[in-house]
Each structure stands twice: as structure tokens, then as C-alpha cells.
C-alpha positions in Angstrom: -60.7 152.4 88.1 -60.2 154.9 85.3 -63.3 155.5 83.1 -63.7 157.1 79.7 -67.1 158.6 78.9 -67.9 159.4 75.2 -70.4 162.1 74.3 -71.1 165.8 74.7 -74.8 166.2 75.6 -77.1 166.5 78.6 -77.3 162.8 78.8 -73.5 162.5 79.1 -73.4 165.3 81.7 -75.9 163.4 83.8 -73.8 160.2 83.4 -70.6 162.0 84.3 -72.2 163.4 87.4 -73.4 160.0 88.5 -70.2 158.1 87.5 -68.1 160.6 89.5 -70.1 159.6 92.7 -69.0 156.0 92.5 -66.3 154.9 95.0 -65.0 152.8 92.1 -64.2 155.8 90.0 -60.6 157.0 90.3 -60.2 159.2 87.2 -63.0 160.2 84.8 -62.2 161.3 81.3 -64.7 162.6 78.7 -64.5 163.1 75.0 -65.4 165.6 73.7 -67.5 166.7 76.7 -68.9 170.2 77.3 -68.5 172.9 80.0 -70.8 171.1 82.4 -69.0 167.8 82.0 -65.7 169.6 82.5 -66.8 170.1 86.1 -66.9 166.3 86.6 -64.3 164.9 84.2 -61.0 165.7 82.5 -61.9 166.6 78.9 -59.7 164.9 76.2 -59.6 165.5 72.4 -60.6 162.2 70.9 -62.5 161.6 67.7 -64.9 158.7 68.3 -64.8 157.7 64.7 -61.1 157.0 65.0 -61.3 153.7 66.8 -57.5 153.2 66.9 -57.1 156.5 68.7 -59.7 155.7 71.3 -58.1 152.3 71.9 -54.6 153.8 72.2 -55.9 156.3 74.8 -57.5 153.5 76.7 -54.2 151.6 76.9 -52.2 154.7 77.8 -54.6 155.7 80.6 -55.4 152.1 81.8 -59.1 152.6 81.2 -61.1 150.0 83.0 -64.5 150.9 81.5 -65.6 152.9 78.5 -69.2 154.3 78.6 -70.6 155.2 75.2 -73.3 157.8 75.6 -74.8 158.5 72.1 -76.1 156.1 69.5 -73.9 156.9 66.5 -70.7 155.4 67.8 -72.6 152.2 68.8 -74.1 151.9 65.3 -70.6 152.6 63.9 -69.2 149.6 65.9 -66.9 151.3 68.3 -67.8 148.9 71.1 -66.7 146.0 68.9 -63.3 147.5 68.4 -62.9 148.2 72.1 -64.0 144.7 73.1 -61.6 143.2 70.5 -58.8 145.2 72.2 -59.8 143.8 75.6 -61.4 147.0 76.9 -64.6 146.6 78.8 -67.3 148.8 77.3 -70.9 149.7 78.3 -72.9 149.6 75.1 -74.1 147.1 72.5 -72.2 145.8 69.5 -72.8 147.1 66.0 -75.0 144.1 65.3 -77.0 144.5 68.5 -77.3 148.3 68.0 -79.4 147.6 64.9 -82.3 147.6 67.4 -82.0 151.4 67.2 -80.0 151.8 64.0 -82.8 150.2 61.8 -86.5 150.5 62.5 -87.1 147.8 60.0 -84.7 145.4 61.8 -86.5 145.8 65.0 -90.0 145.4 63.5 -88.9 142.2 61.8 -87.5 140.9 65.1 -90.8 141.7 66.9 -92.7 139.8 64.2 -90.4 136.7 64.6 -90.5 136.8 68.4 -94.2 137.7 68.8 -93.4 141.0 70.6 -96.5 143.3 70.6 -96.0 146.3 68.3 -97.8 148.1 65.6 -98.5 146.5 62.2 -96.0 147.8 59.6 -94.6 147.6 56.1 -90.9 148.2 55.1 -90.5 150.2 51.9 -87.4 151.0 49.9 -88.7 153.4 47.2 -91.1 156.3 47.0 -93.3 154.3 44.6 -93.4 151.3 46.9 -94.2 153.5 49.9 -97.0 155.3 48.2 -98.6 152.0 47.2 -98.2 150.7 50.8 -100.2 153.6 52.2 -103.4 152.0 50.9 -103.0 149.3 53.6 -103.3 151.8 56.4 -105.8 154.3 57.6 -105.1 157.9 58.7 -103.3 159.1 60.6 -100.2 157.6 58.9 -97.0 156.9 60.9 -93.9 157.2 58.7 -90.4 156.5 60.1 -87.0 156.9 58.5 -85.4 153.5 58.9 -82.0 154.8 60.2 -80.7 157.3 62.7 -82.2 160.8 62.4 -81.4 162.4 65.7 -84.9 161.7 67.1 -86.6 163.6 64.3 -87.2 160.9 61.7 -90.8 160.3 62.6 -93.8 161.9 60.8 -97.4 161.5 61.8 -99.5 162.6 58.8 -103.1 163.3 59.3 -104.1 163.0 55.7 -103.1 160.9 52.6 -101.8 164.1 50.9 -99.6 164.9 53.9 -98.3 161.3 54.0 -97.4 161.4 50.3 -95.7 164.7 50.8 -93.7 163.5 53.8 -92.7 160.3 51.9 -91.4 162.5 49.0 -89.3 164.5 51.6 -88.0 161.3 53.2 -86.9 159.6 50.0 -85.8 163.0 48.7 -83.1 163.2 51.3 -84.7 165.2 54.2 -83.1 162.8 56.6 -80.1 161.8 54.6 -79.1 158.2 54.5 -81.6 157.5 57.3 -84.4 157.9 54.8 -83.2 155.4 52.2 -85.8 153.0 53.6 -89.0 154.0 55.3 -91.2 152.0 57.7 -94.9 152.7 57.5 -96.8 151.8 60.7 -100.3 151.4 62.0 -101.2 154.3 64.3 -101.5 153.2 67.9 -103.9 154.9 70.4 -102.8 155.3 74.0 -100.3 157.1 76.3 -96.6 156.9 75.7 -94.0 155.9 78.3 -90.4 154.9 78.5 -89.0 151.8 80.2 -85.3 151.0 80.7 -83.5 147.7 81.4 -79.9 146.8 81.9 -78.5 143.5 80.5 -75.2 141.7 80.1 -76.6 139.7 77.2 -78.2 137.0 79.4 -79.4 138.5 82.7 -81.7 141.5 82.8 -82.6 144.0 85.5 -85.2 146.8 85.2 -83.8 150.3 85.4 -86.7 152.7 85.9 -89.4 154.4 83.9 -90.0 157.9 82.5 -92.3 160.0 80.3 -90.9 162.6 77.9 -92.4 165.3 75.9 -91.5 165.2 72.2 -93.5 168.1 70.7 -91.8 171.5 70.8 -94.8 173.4 72.1 -97.0 173.5 75.1 -100.0 171.2 75.0 -98.0 168.8 72.8 -98.2 171.0 69.8 -95.7 171.6 66.9 -93.1 169.4 65.4 -91.3 166.5 67.1 -88.0 167.1 68.8 -85.4 165.0 70.5 -87.3 165.8 73.7 -88.3 169.0 75.5 -88.5 167.5 79.0 -89.2 164.4 81.1 -90.1 163.1 84.5 -89.5 159.8 86.4 -90.9 157.5 87.5 -93.9 157.2 85.1 -96.9 156.3 87.3 -98.8 155.0 84.3 -96.3 152.2 84.2 -97.5 150.4 87.3 -95.6 147.4 88.7 -98.0 145.1 86.9 -97.4 146.8 83.6 -93.6 146.8 84.1 -93.7 143.1 84.8 -95.7 142.6 81.6 -93.2 144.7 79.6 -90.3 142.7 81.0 -92.0 139.4 80.2 -93.5 140.2 76.7 -91.1 142.8 75.3 -87.7 143.1 77.0 -86.9 139.4 77.8 -88.0 138.0 74.3 -85.8 140.7 72.7 -82.7 139.9 74.7 -83.3 136.2 74.1 -83.8 136.7 70.3 -80.6 138.7 70.1 -78.7 136.1 72.0 -80.1 133.3 69.8 -79.0 135.2 66.7 -75.4 135.2 68.0 -75.5 139.0 68.6 -76.1 139.3 72.4 -77.2 142.7 73.6 -75.1 144.3 76.4 -75.9 147.7 77.9 -79.1 149.6 78.4 -82.2 148.8 76.4 -84.6 151.7 76.2 -88.1 150.7 75.1 -90.5 153.4 73.9 -93.9 152.1 74.7 -97.5 152.8 73.8 -100.0 151.8 76.6 -102.9 150.7 74.5 -106.2 149.1 75.5 -104.7 145.7 74.5 -101.7 146.3 76.8 -98.2 147.7 76.3 -96.8 147.7 72.7 -93.3 148.6 71.6 -93.0 151.8 69.6 -89.2 151.6 69.1 -86.0 150.7 70.9 -83.0 152.9 71.7 -79.6 151.3 72.3 -78.6 153.9 74.9 -80.1 156.1 77.6 -82.7 158.5 76.4 -82.0 162.3 76.4 -83.6 163.9 78.5 -84.8 160.7 80.3 -81.3 159.9 81.5 -81.2 163.1 83.4 -84.2 162.3 85.5 -83.1 158.6 86.0 -79.7 159.7 87.2 -81.2 162.2 89.7 -83.3 159.4 91.2 -80.7 156.6 91.1 -78.8 156.2 94.4 -76.8 153.1 93.6 -73.3 152.5 92.2 -73.6 153.2 88.4 -70.0 152.1 87.7 -70.6 148.7 89.3 -73.7 148.1 87.3 -72.2 149.2 84.0 -69.1 147.1 84.5 -71.2 144.1 85.3 -73.1 144.6 82.0 -69.8 145.0 80.2 -68.3 141.8 81.7 -71.2 139.5 81.7 -71.6 139.5 85.5 -74.9 141.2 86.0 -76.7 139.7 89.0 -80.5 139.4 88.4 -81.4 140.4 91.9 -78.9 143.2 92.3 -80.0 146.0 94.6 -80.6 149.3 92.8 -81.3 152.0 95.3 -83.9 154.5 94.0 -85.1 157.7 95.6 -88.8 157.6 96.4 -89.0 161.2 95.0 -90.0 162.3 91.5 -87.4 163.9 89.2 -88.5 166.3 86.4 -86.3 168.0 83.8 -87.1 171.0 81.6 -85.1 171.5 78.4 -84.1 175.0 77.6 -83.5 175.2 73.8 -82.1 177.7 71.4 -84.5 179.9 69.4 -85.2 178.1 66.1 -85.1 174.6 67.4 -86.0 172.0 66.2 -85.2 173.8 62.9 -81.9 175.7 62.7 -81.0 176.8 66.2 -79.6 180.2 67.0 -76.1 179.6 68.3 -73.9 181.9 70.3 -76.6 183.2 72.7 -75.3 184.3 76.1 -76.2 182.2 79.1 -76.1 183.3 82.8 -77.0 180.4 85.1 -77.5 182.8 88.0 -78.5 181.0 91.2 -80.5 178.3 89.5 -79.1 175.5 91.6 -79.9 177.4 94.8 -83.5 176.4 94.1 -82.6 172.7 94.6 -82.2 172.0 91.0 -79.3 170.5 89.0 -78.5 172.1 85.7 -77.1 169.7 83.1 -75.4 171.2 80.1 -76.5 169.9 76.7 -75.5 172.3 73.9 -73.2 174.7 75.6 -69.7 176.0 74.9 -67.3 178.7 76.2 -66.6 181.7 73.9 -63.2 183.3 73.4 -63.6 185.2 76.6 -64.7 182.2 78.6 -68.4 183.1 78.8 -71.0 180.4 78.6 -73.0 180.4 75.3 -75.4 178.2 73.4 -73.8 175.8 70.9 -76.7 173.5 69.9 -80.4 173.1 69.7 -81.1 171.7 73.2 -78.9 173.7 75.5 -79.7 173.1 79.2 -81.6 170.5 81.2 -82.9 172.0 84.4 -83.7 169.1 86.7 -85.3 169.0 90.1 -86.8 166.5 92.6 -90.0 166.6 94.6 -92.4 164.5 96.6 -94.7 164.4 93.5 -94.6 165.7 89.9 -96.2 169.0 90.8 -93.6 169.8 93.4 -90.7 168.7 91.1 -92.2 170.8 88.3 -92.5 173.9 90.5 -88.9 173.6 91.6 -87.6 173.0 88.1 -89.4 176.1 86.7 -88.2 178.2 89.6 -84.7 177.3 88.6 -85.5 178.0 84.9 -86.7 181.4 85.8 -83.4 182.1 87.6 -81.5 181.6 84.3 -80.8 184.4 81.9 -80.9 183.0 78.4 -82.5 185.6 76.1 -82.2 183.6 72.9 -83.6 180.5 74.6 -87.1 179.1 75.2 -88.7 176.1 76.9 -92.1 174.5 77.3 -93.9 175.6 80.4 -96.0 172.4 80.9 -93.6 169.5 81.4 -95.4 166.8 83.4 -98.8 168.3 82.7 -100.7 165.0 82.4 -99.4 163.7 85.7 -99.9 167.1 87.5 -103.5 167.0 86.4 -103.9 163.4 87.5 -102.4 164.2 90.9 -104.7 167.2 91.3 -107.7 165.0 90.5 -106.5 162.1 92.6 -106.8 159.7 89.7 -105.3 156.3 89.6 -102.9 155.6 86.8 -103.7 153.4 83.9 -103.6 149.8 85.0 -103.6 150.8 88.7 
């Protein structure tokens, strides 16, 4: 079948790489794509906000499946337009994508369905938010309600910091995303990510990962969209995954279906593993970035078959997945200045990075007028490797990183550090 992939980041490069491996994939198109995706797909000039143009392209090229990578087109309702035109699409409807598009929507759903999560208050003005702080103790968790490119969360250590952050949020620091702010109880524990695929009724688990949100080594500095990840996450034992499915994922899918807004696609649960058990931090309505990269490295099944089953309501609960027993780890190489204003245009020479057993996924790259590879965004490359354990995957990934010449780039040097330490000490994971 002919497939159209929408997006231009590292997540989409990983998806293109895996979609291309399916025996069901005849022609793969991508819009707008990037230089790495161009090695797997035919790039086309389509504006995802022009729903009519996307539909016209699908009809002209007999597209049998559209895969929407990023969250913005989902929240914009592109999947609704495609479904109305009879085009199968992997990705939730606009109504269902509110699980990511509105923090407040998700918190209210959790309250109604009894899904474990942090206590919270929704606020719609600076005055209301400042008053609500009195209900919480430091540190304060402040979240812009809408989409903020993974940067709309502030953890304030003091009341003064919280009040200043609220002033920034309501003052437009996150644009329309900060028109409403959710204030949450701070949860203690270790974070992990869990993924499930659903056709709106049936659900199958789709792996786990742990990412690193802080920009600096030792989890220091501001939050980013993610500086690296590894999969699977040993802290999410089989028992804990079963608990997450039963207490968090399944009630969410049921609640969305009961509301007349069934959720189809991948449901990505950010979790806090607390002493009281797993609790939901937030949902994403698409694969994580860079979590997708490590999931696709490990996944050995037919991604096209799974995605089309989700799109057409034919997902079999007991479908065989096919996962590698090895660990995958990815290191994000970012442009200097990220997560603030990144320095664009920096030259990149990939050298023999992939000779080290790694796969380099392009995230924010472009070709200059002479055809040379340059940085075009904040997160630029995702250097991904496999190993028998996290330590080995880490060593291979950093060997590949060191083979890349990117003078205006940087990366964290400790991706996977918690698990490497546990492996060295022979510790059992939480819940094991």
C-alpha cells in the first residue's frame, strides 16, 4: 500500500525507517520530511494545516494509510478530515487528542474515572492561580494547559519562584498554551514512559522507555523536549505494566469511548512510580520524541499492519509484537543555545558514526545551498544504538556520537545513568 507520513523530526525519521521495512509498504511519502527521512521516503510539499490539499494528495496517490507524527495536526483535527474523506489514518481525532492538547481535560477525566494522578487545580487567571498556590506545598508544579513543545512545565522550588513563573505563563511566555494553567501536587518517585496501541476498543501494550528531560548532565538545567532515552525501562516490571494497563490505560480508553470520542492510535502515558503505585503525569497523543527512536530500534514486527489495524478498528488484542531482547539507547545532539534560541546553520559531518553499530536519526537537519548537511533546529540528531544491557548500548551510542563532527552542537554524556548504576550494583528494579 502507499503510505503518507506527516512530520519532520527524529520521531518521524524513526517511523519512516520502520514503515519502510514492512512488506505491506509499496511507496512511502513524507511531508515535509528532512534529509534523513529523504533516504527512506519521497518528500512532498504539503502544508499539514491545509486539510483539503492533504486529502487531494491522498486521493491522487491512492494512499492507504496516513501516519501523523507530531501532536499539532492531531489537535488541529487533521485526522477527522481524513477519516471523513475515507482515508485510514493512524492518530486520534481532535476530540480525543485533547488528552494531550489540554492538561486540564486529562486531569478532569482522571478525576471522573478514578485514574491515579496528582492532585490539581485548573486556573484561568493570574489572580486565581496565585490564590490556588496556598493549597499546595513546595515544590510547585505548574503546567501550561495547551501544547508548548514539551517546555510548558515549571517546577518551582519556592513560592516566589512559583509566582514569577505564573506571571510569565499568563503573560504569554507559552503563547495561547498558557491561557489556562494547571497547578499540581508534586509527586515523588522515578519517571517512566509506557506506550499502548488502541483502535478505540481493543488495546495492546507497546513497550516502555525512560527519557531525560533536563538539558544538563545529572538532570540539571531547564526542561527540554528530551535529551535522550532508552528502552525498555526495567523499573516498569511486568507487574507494574499490568497495573498501568488496568488502572490507567484501560479506564482512559473506556472513558473516551463512553464519551463518544473513541481514541485510536498510540497512547503515551508519562508515569511517576510512587510508593503508592504508578500515577499518571500526563498523556501524549503520539509517540514520544526521542522515545519513538528507541522503540522502533527494538520493534521487530510489522508496524504498517499494526497502525492500519488501529486505523480501521481491527486491532487483535493478542497480536504478536516481536521485540528484540536487547536494549536501545539514543543520545540527542542539540544545537548550541537549546532549549533557548538554538544556533542554526552549523555544519554536520556524520563521518563513520553508523559503522559503530548505531543508527543516526535526523531531527533538526537541512541541506544548505551547496547540499551540505547543517543544523536547522534545536534537537538535531538522535544517535541510537543497541546492546545487551543499558551500559553496552550507552557505550556504543557515545562511540558513534564521538565519530560525528558537529562543532556547534552538544549532548548530555550520561544518558541512561540511573540504569547503568543499577546494572553495576546488581540492583533489582522498583517493584521487581
